[in-house]
Residue, then its C-alpha position, 0 to 999 in steps of 0.5 A: x488496534x494491535x501494538x507492533x514493533x520492528x520484529x513483528x514487521x514480518x508477521x503483519x506484511x504476511x497476514x495484510x499480504x495474505x488478507x490480499x490475496x484472498x480478497x475476492x475483487x475484480x479489479x485491482x486489490x489496493x492497500x490503503x495505508x493512513x497515518x501520520x507522517x512517521x507511523x510506518x506506511x513505507x516500512x511496511x511497503x518494503x516489507x511486503x515487497x521483500x516477502x513478493x520478492x522485490x529486489x529494488x531498493x524500495x522508497x516512498x515515491x514521495x516525488x515520482x507518486x508512482x513506481x511499478x515493480x513487476x512479481x510473481x505470486x500467483x495472483x499478483x503480476x504487479x506491484x504499483x506504489x503510489x505516495x498522494x501525499x503530494x496531490x492535491x486533488x484526485x484528479x491528479x491520480x486521475x492523469x497518472x493512468x488510474x482508471x487503467x492500473x485499478x482495471x487490471x485484476x493482476x495489480x497489487x496497488x499499494x497507496x499511502x495517504x489515500x486520503x488526499x484522493x479518498x474520491x477514487x479508491x475504491x470501497x473494497x480496498x483494505x485500510x491499514x490505520x497506522x498510529x504512532x505510539x512511541x519511538x519503537x512501537x506503532x498501532x495498527x489496524x485494518 
């Protein structure tokens, strides 16, 4: 596990994005952010979105569950940000069109709280685990 602070966000987000771009996946690429409340899942997502040129303000889609952003960075054309925190079971994600979303190779999916839908998260998802160390420092492993 690596310790990171706010000044490391661009470097960490760039590293995660490079890993996603290099992934040899035949369907959508999934970044699965695990960690307790306040560990930085949305903050890293915001940084990845900034790197990808998303202009909209990025907030965790806790109440709408899913937001889609059009991007164009070569490999990916869409970024789908999902917050599964309020989901009770995986089939709720299926009802939002998960099968179609996951089948599109040009989709980059960032899902917060993937453990809530672990039965349908692909085994080749890039898992990023965040932990709270102190007010200014987080632990990250992927």
